[in-house]
Jmol script that loads the backbone (N, CA, C; Angstrom):
load data "model"
ATOM      1  N   MET A   1      25.000   4.738   7.877  1.00  0.00           N
ATOM      2  CA  MET A   1      25.108   6.066   8.326  1.00  0.00           C
ATOM      3  C   MET A   1      25.102   6.938   6.972  1.00  0.00           C
ATOM      4  N   GLY A   2      24.440   7.902   6.968  1.00  0.00           N
ATOM      5  CA  GLY A   2      24.213   9.013   5.815  1.00  0.00           C
ATOM      6  C   GLY A   2      24.968  10.332   6.139  1.00  0.00           C
ATOM      7  N   SER A   3      25.230  10.870   4.871  1.00  0.00           N
ATOM      8  CA  SER A   3      25.638  12.250   4.916  1.00  0.00           C
ATOM      9  C   SER A   3      24.820  13.280   4.301  1.00  0.00           C
ATOM     10  N   THR A   4      24.791  14.127   4.687  1.00  0.00           N
ATOM     11  CA  THR A   4      23.695  15.315   4.470  1.00  0.00           C
ATOM     12  C   THR A   4      24.435  16.583   4.312  1.00  0.00           C
ATOM     13  N   ARG A   5      24.125  17.224   3.117  1.00  0.00           N
ATOM     14  CA  ARG A   5      24.776  18.611   3.102  1.00  0.00           C
ATOM     15  C   ARG A   5      23.745  19.601   3.222  1.00  0.00           C
ATOM     16  N   ARG A   6      23.855  20.632   4.138  1.00  0.00           N
ATOM     17  CA  ARG A   6      23.082  21.773   4.167  1.00  0.00           C
ATOM     18  C   ARG A   6      23.785  22.940   4.136  1.00  0.00           C
ATOM     19  N   GLY A   7      23.557  23.624   2.786  1.00  0.00           N
ATOM     20  CA  GLY A   7      24.403  24.789   2.602  1.00  0.00           C
ATOM     21  C   GLY A   7      25.631  24.323   2.111  1.00  0.00           C
ATOM     22  N   TRP A   8      26.791  24.960   2.819  1.00  0.00           N
ATOM     23  CA  TRP A   8      28.027  24.647   2.394  1.00  0.00           C
ATOM     24  C   TRP A   8      28.622  23.607   3.457  1.00  0.00           C
ATOM     25  N   GLU A   9      27.876  23.444   4.637  1.00  0.00           N
ATOM     26  CA  GLU A   9      28.606  22.393   5.636  1.00  0.00           C
ATOM     27  C   GLU A   9      28.027  20.877   5.428  1.00  0.00           C
ATOM     28  N   TRP A  10      28.883  19.923   5.718  1.00  0.00           N
ATOM     29  CA  TRP A  10      28.374  18.650   5.558  1.00  0.00           C
ATOM     30  C   TRP A  10      28.425  18.056   7.218  1.00  0.00           C
ATOM     31  N   TYR A  11      27.468  17.136   7.251  1.00  0.00           N
ATOM     32  CA  TYR A  11      27.402  16.676   8.581  1.00  0.00           C
ATOM     33  C   TYR A  11      26.885  15.235   8.447  1.00  0.00           C
ATOM     34  N   VAL A  12      27.197  14.291   9.600  1.00  0.00           N
ATOM     35  CA  VAL A  12      27.008  12.954   9.385  1.00  0.00           C
ATOM     36  C   VAL A  12      26.012  12.617  10.373  1.00  0.00           C
ATOM     37  N   CYS A  13      24.902  11.847   9.912  1.00  0.00           N
ATOM     38  CA  CYS A  13      23.762  11.520  10.809  1.00  0.00           C
ATOM     39  C   CYS A  13      23.415   9.857  10.853  1.00  0.00           C
ATOM     40  N   ASP A  14      22.990   9.504  11.848  1.00  0.00           N
ATOM     41  CA  ASP A  14      22.569   8.099  12.147  1.00  0.00           C
ATOM     42  C   ASP A  14      21.163   7.871  11.422  1.00  0.00           C
ATOM     43  N   MET A  15      21.285   7.554  10.216  1.00  0.00           N
ATOM     44  CA  MET A  15      19.748   7.426   9.458  1.00  0.00           C
ATOM     45  C   MET A  15      19.933   6.371   8.545  1.00  0.00           C
ATOM     46  N   SER A  16      19.091   5.504   8.474  1.00  0.00           N
ATOM     47  CA  SER A  16      19.045   4.185   7.497  1.00  0.00           C
ATOM     48  C   SER A  16      18.794   4.652   6.240  1.00  0.00           C
ATOM     49  N   THR A  17      19.156   3.845   5.427  1.00  0.00           N
ATOM     50  CA  THR A  17      18.876   4.323   3.962  1.00  0.00           C
ATOM     51  C   THR A  17      17.265   4.433   3.656  1.00  0.00           C
ATOM     52  N   LEU A  18      16.430   3.686   4.202  1.00  0.00           N
ATOM     53  CA  LEU A  18      15.098   3.761   4.192  1.00  0.00           C
ATOM     54  C   LEU A  18      14.500   5.355   4.676  1.00  0.00           C
ATOM     55  N   GLU A  19      15.305   5.775   5.682  1.00  0.00           N
ATOM     56  CA  GLU A  19      14.835   6.978   6.349  1.00  0.00           C
ATOM     57  C   GLU A  19      15.406   8.207   5.609  1.00  0.00           C
ATOM     58  N   GLU A  20      16.627   7.893   4.806  1.00  0.00           N
ATOM     59  CA  GLU A  20      17.141   8.904   3.910  1.00  0.00           C
ATOM     60  C   GLU A  20      16.305   9.129   2.666  1.00  0.00           C
ATOM     61  N   ILE A  21      15.695   7.841   2.145  1.00  0.00           N
ATOM     62  CA  ILE A  21      14.884   7.914   0.924  1.00  0.00           C
ATOM     63  C   ILE A  21      13.544   8.668   1.343  1.00  0.00           C
ATOM     64  N   LYS A  22      12.952   8.266   2.263  1.00  0.00           N
ATOM     65  CA  LYS A  22      11.694   8.922   2.944  1.00  0.00           C
ATOM     66  C   LYS A  22      12.022  10.504   2.927  1.00  0.00           C
ATOM     67  N   ALA A  23      13.140  10.882   3.608  1.00  0.00           N
ATOM     68  CA  ALA A  23      13.298  12.382   3.810  1.00  0.00           C
ATOM     69  C   ALA A  23      13.571  13.059   2.514  1.00  0.00           C
ATOM     70  N   ALA A  24      14.273  12.201   1.579  1.00  0.00           N
ATOM     71  CA  ALA A  24      14.436  12.821   0.165  1.00  0.00           C
ATOM     72  C   ALA A  24      13.195  13.099  -0.405  1.00  0.00           C
ATOM     73  N   ALA A  25      12.259  12.106  -0.417  1.00  0.00           N
ATOM     74  CA  ALA A  25      11.068  12.039  -1.006  1.00  0.00           C
ATOM     75  C   ALA A  25      10.075  13.088  -0.692  1.00  0.00           C
ATOM     76  N   ALA A  26      10.245  13.555   0.517  1.00  0.00           N
ATOM     77  CA  ALA A  26       9.270  14.526   1.362  1.00  0.00           C
ATOM     78  C   ALA A  26       9.532  15.831   0.852  1.00  0.00           C
ATOM     79  N   VAL A  27      10.925  16.035   0.222  1.00  0.00           N
ATOM     80  CA  VAL A  27      11.108  17.403  -0.215  1.00  0.00           C
ATOM     81  C   VAL A  27      10.895  17.362  -1.940  1.00  0.00           C
ATOM     82  N   LEU A  28      10.470  16.538  -2.438  1.00  0.00           N
ATOM     83  CA  LEU A  28      10.240  16.484  -3.846  1.00  0.00           C
ATOM     84  C   LEU A  28       9.015  17.215  -4.020  1.00  0.00           C
ATOM     85  N   LYS A  29       8.875  17.752  -5.432  1.00  0.00           N
ATOM     86  CA  LYS A  29       7.881  18.368  -5.813  1.00  0.00           C
ATOM     87  C   LYS A  29       6.613  17.369  -6.085  1.00  0.00           C
ATOM     88  N   PRO A  30       5.430  17.689  -5.915  1.00  0.00           N
ATOM     89  CA  PRO A  30       4.358  16.628  -6.201  1.00  0.00           C
ATOM     90  C   PRO A  30       4.433  15.940  -7.443  1.00  0.00           C
ATOM     91  N   ASP A  31       4.828  16.382  -8.450  1.00  0.00           N
ATOM     92  CA  ASP A  31       5.076  15.711  -9.694  1.00  0.00           C
ATOM     93  C   ASP A  31       6.127  14.759  -9.738  1.00  0.00           C
ATOM     94  N   GLU A  32       7.119  15.351  -9.255  1.00  0.00           N
ATOM     95  CA  GLU A  32       8.405  14.444  -8.807  1.00  0.00           C
ATOM     96  C   GLU A  32       7.924  13.194  -8.011  1.00  0.00           C
ATOM     97  N   GLN A  33       7.244  13.352  -6.915  1.00  0.00           N
ATOM     98  CA  GLN A  33       6.852  12.352  -6.143  1.00  0.00           C
ATOM     99  C   GLN A  33       5.907  11.256  -6.838  1.00  0.00           C
ATOM    100  N   VAL A  34       4.978  11.853  -7.867  1.00  0.00           N
ATOM    101  CA  VAL A  34       4.225  10.945  -8.649  1.00  0.00           C
ATOM    102  C   VAL A  34       5.188  10.073  -9.351  1.00  0.00           C
ATOM    103  N   GLU A  35       6.254  10.685  -9.931  1.00  0.00           N
ATOM    104  CA  GLU A  35       6.975   9.905 -10.930  1.00  0.00           C
ATOM    105  C   GLU A  35       8.033   8.779 -10.119  1.00  0.00           C
ATOM    106  N   LEU A  36       8.318   9.269  -8.863  1.00  0.00           N
ATOM    107  CA  LEU A  36       8.924   8.234  -7.995  1.00  0.00           C
ATOM    108  C   LEU A  36       8.259   7.038  -7.731  1.00  0.00           C
ATOM    109  N   PHE A  37       6.783   7.445  -7.507  1.00  0.00           N
ATOM    110  CA  PHE A  37       5.765   6.245  -7.252  1.00  0.00           C
ATOM    111  C   PHE A  37       5.606   5.456  -8.255  1.00  0.00           C
ATOM    112  N   MET A  38       5.540   6.022  -9.544  1.00  0.00           N
ATOM    113  CA  MET A  38       5.409   5.175 -10.788  1.00  0.00           C
ATOM    114  C   MET A  38       6.594   4.389 -10.791  1.00  0.00           C
ATOM    115  N   TRP A  39       7.675   4.851 -10.863  1.00  0.00           N
ATOM    116  CA  TRP A  39       8.978   4.142 -10.912  1.00  0.00           C
ATOM    117  C   TRP A  39       9.019   3.042 -10.114  1.00  0.00           C
ATOM    118  N   TRP A  40       8.590   3.111  -8.680  1.00  0.00           N
ATOM    119  CA  TRP A  40       8.729   2.146  -7.832  1.00  0.00           C
ATOM    120  C   TRP A  40       7.512   1.032  -8.201  1.00  0.00           C
ATOM    121  N   THR A  41       6.181   1.519  -8.538  1.00  0.00           N
ATOM    122  CA  THR A  41       5.425   0.414  -8.680  1.00  0.00           C
ATOM    123  C   THR A  41       5.519  -0.406  -9.987  1.00  0.00           C
ATOM    124  N   GLN A  42       6.283   0.023 -10.770  1.00  0.00           N
ATOM    125  CA  GLN A  42       6.661  -0.603 -12.013  1.00  0.00           C
ATOM    126  C   GLN A  42       8.054  -1.302 -11.960  1.00  0.00           C
ATOM    127  N   SER A  43       8.713  -1.368 -10.860  1.00  0.00           N
ATOM    128  CA  SER A  43      10.016  -2.042 -10.657  1.00  0.00           C
ATOM    129  C   SER A  43       9.514  -3.590 -10.426  1.00  0.00           C
ATOM    130  N   ASP A  44      10.553  -4.419 -10.716  1.00  0.00           N
ATOM    131  CA  ASP A  44      10.281  -5.787 -10.547  1.00  0.00           C
ATOM    132  C   ASP A  44      10.130  -6.278  -9.002  1.00  0.00           C
ATOM    133  N   ALA A  45      11.034  -5.564  -8.197  1.00  0.00           N
ATOM    134  CA  ALA A  45      10.860  -6.002  -6.823  1.00  0.00           C
ATOM    135  C   ALA A  45       9.510  -5.606  -6.128  1.00  0.00           C
ATOM    136  N   PHE A  46       8.757  -4.648  -6.619  1.00  0.00           N
ATOM    137  CA  PHE A  46       7.530  -4.250  -6.172  1.00  0.00           C
ATOM    138  C   PHE A  46       6.432  -5.401  -6.801  1.00  0.00           C
ATOM    139  N   LYS A  47       6.657  -5.612  -8.045  1.00  0.00           N
ATOM    140  CA  LYS A  47       5.697  -6.679  -8.831  1.00  0.00           C
ATOM    141  C   LYS A  47       5.719  -7.847  -8.142  1.00  0.00           C
ATOM    142  N   VAL A  48       7.143  -8.523  -7.640  1.00  0.00           N
ATOM    143  CA  VAL A  48       7.238  -9.441  -6.883  1.00  0.00           C
ATOM    144  C   VAL A  48       6.599  -9.544  -5.746  1.00  0.00           C
ATOM    145  N   ARG A  49       6.673  -8.382  -4.945  1.00  0.00           N
ATOM    146  CA  ARG A  49       5.894  -8.577  -3.513  1.00  0.00           C
ATOM    147  C   ARG A  49       4.299  -8.578  -3.671  1.00  0.00           C
ATOM    148  N   GLN A  50       3.953  -7.754  -4.789  1.00  0.00           N
ATOM    149  CA  GLN A  50       2.422  -7.551  -4.990  1.00  0.00           C
ATOM    150  C   GLN A  50       2.029  -8.928  -5.549  1.00  0.00           C
ATOM    151  N   LEU A  51       2.644  -9.890  -6.222  1.00  0.00           N
ATOM    152  CA  LEU A  51       2.159 -11.243  -6.768  1.00  0.00           C
ATOM    153  C   LEU A  51       2.244 -12.151  -5.663  1.00  0.00           C
ATOM    154  N   ALA A  52       3.180 -12.049  -4.772  1.00  0.00           N
ATOM    155  CA  ALA A  52       3.449 -12.789  -3.460  1.00  0.00           C
ATOM    156  C   ALA A  52       2.192 -12.597  -2.435  1.00  0.00           C
ATOM    157  N   ALA A  53       1.823 -11.388  -2.184  1.00  0.00           N
ATOM    158  CA  ALA A  53       0.723 -10.932  -1.690  1.00  0.00           C
ATOM    159  C   ALA A  53      -0.812 -11.348  -2.101  1.00  0.00           C
ATOM    160  N   LEU A  54      -0.869 -11.390  -3.500  1.00  0.00           N
ATOM    161  CA  LEU A  54      -2.048 -11.887  -4.298  1.00  0.00           C
ATOM    162  C   LEU A  54      -1.996 -13.411  -4.069  1.00  0.00           C
ATOM    163  N   LYS A  55      -1.022 -13.997  -4.117  1.00  0.00           N
ATOM    164  CA  LYS A  55      -0.943 -15.494  -4.137  1.00  0.00           C
ATOM    165  C   LYS A  55      -1.380 -15.944  -2.622  1.00  0.00           C
ATOM    166  N   ARG A  56      -0.896 -15.211  -1.572  1.00  0.00           N
ATOM    167  CA  ARG A  56      -1.635 -15.463  -0.035  1.00  0.00           C
ATOM    168  C   ARG A  56      -3.022 -15.089  -0.140  1.00  0.00           C
ATOM    169  N   GLU A  57      -3.413 -14.230  -0.709  1.00  0.00           N
ATOM    170  CA  GLU A  57      -4.677 -13.846  -0.437  1.00  0.00           C
ATOM    171  C   GLU A  57      -5.742 -14.936  -1.192  1.00  0.00           C
ATOM    172  N   LEU A  58      -5.273 -15.340  -2.508  1.00  0.00           N
ATOM    173  CA  LEU A  58      -5.971 -16.322  -3.149  1.00  0.00           C
ATOM    174  C   LEU A  58      -6.052 -17.741  -2.426  1.00  0.00           C
ATOM    175  N   ALA A  59      -4.944 -17.961  -1.730  1.00  0.00           N
ATOM    176  CA  ALA A  59      -4.771 -19.150  -1.089  1.00  0.00           C
ATOM    177  C   ALA A  59      -5.886 -19.233   0.091  1.00  0.00           C
ATOM    178  N   ILE A  60      -5.949 -18.006   0.842  1.00  0.00           N
ATOM    179  CA  ILE A  60      -6.887 -18.043   1.832  1.00  0.00           C
ATOM    180  C   ILE A  60      -8.323 -18.042   1.511  1.00  0.00           C
ATOM    181  N   GLY A  61      -8.722 -17.527   0.323  1.00  0.00           N
ATOM    182  CA  GLY A  61      -9.881 -17.618  -0.239  1.00  0.00           C
ATOM    183  C   GLY A  61     -10.169 -18.932  -0.659  1.00  0.00           C
ATOM    184  N   ILE A  62      -9.454 -19.627  -1.273  1.00  0.00           N
ATOM    185  CA  ILE A  62      -9.580 -21.137  -1.618  1.00  0.00           C
ATOM    186  C   ILE A  62      -9.967 -21.931  -0.485  1.00  0.00           C
ATOM    187  N   GLU A  63      -9.068 -21.766   0.667  1.00  0.00           N
ATOM    188  CA  GLU A  63      -9.254 -22.745   1.848  1.00  0.00           C
ATOM    189  C   GLU A  63     -10.728 -22.049   2.304  1.00  0.00           C
ATOM    190  N   GLN A  64     -11.189 -20.893   2.524  1.00  0.00           N
ATOM    191  CA  GLN A  64     -12.066 -20.527   2.888  1.00  0.00           C
ATOM    192  C   GLN A  64     -13.446 -21.338   1.968  1.00  0.00           C
ATOM    193  N   LEU A  65     -13.312 -21.375   0.841  1.00  0.00           N
ATOM    194  CA  LEU A  65     -14.252 -21.926  -0.179  1.00  0.00           C
ATOM    195  C   LEU A  65     -14.365 -23.418   0.388  1.00  0.00           C
ATOM    196  N   GLU A  66     -13.108 -23.981   0.378  1.00  0.00           N
ATOM    197  CA  GLU A  66     -13.263 -25.374   0.811  1.00  0.00           C
ATOM    198  C   GLU A  66     -13.682 -25.716   2.126  1.00  0.00           C
ATOM    199  N   GLN A  67     -13.732 -24.915   2.938  1.00  0.00           N
ATOM    200  CA  GLN A  67     -14.414 -25.255   4.453  1.00  0.00           C
ATOM    201  C   GLN A  67     -15.859 -24.666   4.341  1.00  0.00           C
ATOM    202  N   GLY A  68     -16.386 -24.067   3.192  1.00  0.00           N
ATOM    203  CA  GLY A  68     -17.597 -23.883   3.138  1.00  0.00           C
ATOM    204  C   GLY A  68     -17.985 -22.599   3.855  1.00  0.00           C
ATOM    205  N   ARG A  69     -17.012 -21.726   4.070  1.00  0.00           N
ATOM    206  CA  ARG A  69     -16.868 -20.305   4.477  1.00  0.00           C
ATOM    207  C   ARG A  69     -17.340 -19.365   3.526  1.00  0.00           C
ATOM    208  N   TYR A  70     -18.422 -19.290   2.969  1.00  0.00           N
ATOM    209  CA  TYR A  70     -18.604 -18.168   1.911  1.00  0.00           C
ATOM    210  C   TYR A  70     -20.145 -17.849   1.928  1.00  0.00           C
ATOM    211  N   ARG A  71     -20.472 -16.818   1.180  1.00  0.00           N
ATOM    212  CA  ARG A  71     -21.955 -16.356   1.262  1.00  0.00           C
ATOM    213  C   ARG A  71     -22.256 -16.238  -0.363  1.00  0.00           C
ATOM    214  N   THR A  72     -23.322 -16.511  -0.615  1.00  0.00           N
ATOM    215  CA  THR A  72     -23.872 -16.224  -2.162  1.00  0.00           C
ATOM    216  C   THR A  72     -24.869 -15.168  -1.981  1.00  0.00           C
ATOM    217  N   PHE A  73     -24.713 -14.314  -3.323  1.00  0.00           N
ATOM    218  CA  PHE A  73     -25.455 -13.205  -3.446  1.00  0.00           C
ATOM    219  C   PHE A  73     -26.284 -13.361  -4.576  1.00  0.00           C
ATOM    220  N   ASP A  74     -27.510 -12.688  -4.708  1.00  0.00           N
ATOM    221  CA  ASP A  74     -28.245 -12.768  -5.683  1.00  0.00           C
ATOM    222  C   ASP A  74     -29.356 -11.195  -5.839  1.00  0.00           C
ATOM    223  N   ASP A  75     -30.013 -11.021  -6.615  1.00  0.00           N
ATOM    224  CA  ASP A  75     -30.824  -9.736  -6.669  1.00  0.00           C
ATOM    225  C   ASP A  75     -31.560  -9.373  -5.399  1.00  0.00           C
ATOM    226  N   THR A  76     -31.518 -10.271  -4.495  1.00  0.00           N
ATOM    227  CA  THR A  76     -32.458  -9.861  -3.415  1.00  0.00           C
ATOM    228  C   THR A  76     -31.451  -9.242  -2.224  1.00  0.00           C
ATOM    229  N   ASN A  77     -30.260  -9.805  -2.509  1.00  0.00           N
ATOM    230  CA  ASN A  77     -29.354  -9.131  -1.199  1.00  0.00           C
ATOM    231  C   ASN A  77     -28.012  -8.596  -1.705  1.00  0.00           C
ATOM    232  N   VAL A  78     -27.900  -8.395  -3.036  1.00  0.00           N
ATOM    233  CA  VAL A  78     -26.663  -7.817  -3.515  1.00  0.00           C
ATOM    234  C   VAL A  78     -26.541  -6.290  -3.118  1.00  0.00           C
ATOM    235  N   MET A  79     -27.674  -5.643  -3.001  1.00  0.00           N
ATOM    236  CA  MET A  79     -27.887  -4.155  -2.574  1.00  0.00           C
ATOM    237  C   MET A  79     -27.526  -3.930  -1.258  1.00  0.00           C
ATOM    238  N   GLN A  80     -27.821  -4.947  -0.268  1.00  0.00           N
ATOM    239  CA  GLN A  80     -27.358  -4.789   1.101  1.00  0.00           C
ATOM    240  C   GLN A  80     -25.890  -5.071   1.111  1.00  0.00           C
ATOM    241  N   LEU A  81     -25.329  -5.935   0.253  1.00  0.00           N
ATOM    242  CA  LEU A  81     -23.832  -5.982   0.314  1.00  0.00           C
ATOM    243  C   LEU A  81     -23.297  -4.799  -0.136  1.00  0.00           C
ATOM    244  N   ALA A  82     -23.785  -4.205  -1.245  1.00  0.00           N
ATOM    245  CA  ALA A  82     -23.021  -2.802  -1.678  1.00  0.00           C
ATOM    246  C   ALA A  82     -23.108  -1.743  -0.560  1.00  0.00           C
ATOM    247  N   GLU A  83     -24.226  -1.815   0.215  1.00  0.00           N
ATOM    248  CA  GLU A  83     -24.504  -0.932   1.153  1.00  0.00           C
ATOM    249  C   GLU A  83     -23.466  -1.072   2.321  1.00  0.00           C
ATOM    250  N   ASP A  84     -23.228  -2.436   2.670  1.00  0.00           N
ATOM    251  CA  ASP A  84     -22.206  -2.985   3.806  1.00  0.00           C
ATOM    252  C   ASP A  84     -21.017  -2.558   3.438  1.00  0.00           C
ATOM    253  N   VAL A  85     -20.547  -2.694   2.314  1.00  0.00           N
ATOM    254  CA  VAL A  85     -19.262  -2.539   1.621  1.00  0.00           C
ATOM    255  C   VAL A  85     -18.889  -0.881   1.802  1.00  0.00           C
ATOM    256  N   SER A  86     -19.886  -0.070   1.145  1.00  0.00           N
ATOM    257  CA  SER A  86     -19.677   1.239   1.433  1.00  0.00           C
ATOM    258  C   SER A  86     -19.511   1.734   2.628  1.00  0.00           C
ATOM    259  N   LYS A  87     -20.442   1.292   3.712  1.00  0.00           N
ATOM    260  CA  LYS A  87     -20.618   1.752   5.038  1.00  0.00           C
ATOM    261  C   LYS A  87     -19.236   1.413   5.590  1.00  0.00           C
ATOM    262  N   SER A  88     -18.587   0.111   5.385  1.00  0.00           N
ATOM    263  CA  SER A  88     -17.410  -0.265   5.913  1.00  0.00           C
ATOM    264  C   SER A  88     -16.320   0.675   5.378  1.00  0.00           C
ATOM    265  N   GLY A  89     -16.335   0.982   4.085  1.00  0.00           N
ATOM    266  CA  GLY A  89     -15.295   1.844   3.445  1.00  0.00           C
ATOM    267  C   GLY A  89     -15.222   3.377   3.987  1.00  0.00           C
ATOM    268  N   ARG A  90     -16.535   3.893   4.317  1.00  0.00           N
ATOM    269  CA  ARG A  90     -16.559   5.133   4.758  1.00  0.00           C
ATOM    270  C   ARG A  90     -15.894   5.229   6.351  1.00  0.00           C
ATOM    271  N   LYS A  91     -16.375   4.151   6.977  1.00  0.00           N
ATOM    272  CA  LYS A  91     -15.801   3.962   8.421  1.00  0.00           C
ATOM    273  C   LYS A  91     -14.181   3.872   8.609  1.00  0.00           C
ATOM    274  N   ARG A  92     -13.571   3.140   7.553  1.00  0.00           N
ATOM    275  CA  ARG A  92     -11.986   2.876   7.574  1.00  0.00           C
ATOM    276  C   ARG A  92     -11.487   4.293   7.081  1.00  0.00           C
ATOM    277  N   LEU A  93     -12.085   5.094   6.159  1.00  0.00           N
ATOM    278  CA  LEU A  93     -11.667   6.228   5.857  1.00  0.00           C
ATOM    279  C   LEU A  93     -11.679   7.460   7.097  1.00  0.00           C
ATOM    280  N   LYS A  94     -12.899   7.268   7.781  1.00  0.00           N
ATOM    281  CA  LYS A  94     -13.131   8.006   8.825  1.00  0.00           C
ATOM    282  C   LYS A  94     -12.027   7.837   9.894  1.00  0.00           C
ATOM    283  N   ASP A  95     -11.643   6.558  10.279  1.00  0.00           N
ATOM    284  CA  ASP A  95     -10.812   6.124  11.100  1.00  0.00           C
ATOM    285  C   ASP A  95      -9.320   6.243  10.808  1.00  0.00           C
ATOM    286  N   GLY A  96      -9.022   6.423   9.572  1.00  0.00           N
ATOM    287  CA  GLY A  96      -7.711   6.622   9.113  1.00  0.00           C
ATOM    288  C   GLY A  96      -6.747   5.374   8.727  1.00  0.00           C
ATOM    289  N   GLN A  97      -7.847   4.400   8.494  1.00  0.00           N
ATOM    290  CA  GLN A  97      -7.062   3.268   8.053  1.00  0.00           C
ATOM    291  C   GLN A  97      -6.715   3.052   6.542  1.00  0.00           C
TER     292      GLN A  97
END
end "model"
wireframe off; spacefill off
backbone 0.3
color backbone group
């Protein structure tokens, strides 16, 4: 439960710590939001989470390689790959993902 002060009056609300942080971040100036983001991405907790996610993705990739589930690209089909990736990215942006 968090306390919030509005003007001179205090009131108590049922808000999780995460909700409190989000609410506080929402009222920051853009440069302060960037500073907060930089602080978080440089924190040890963030780095540990990112490293764990990378290890999971690498394990999946190695498993796919070992099972023969991969494609090779050369000069004849690499441009098609680039077009497919671009098309997929534009669709994801359009769909809001």
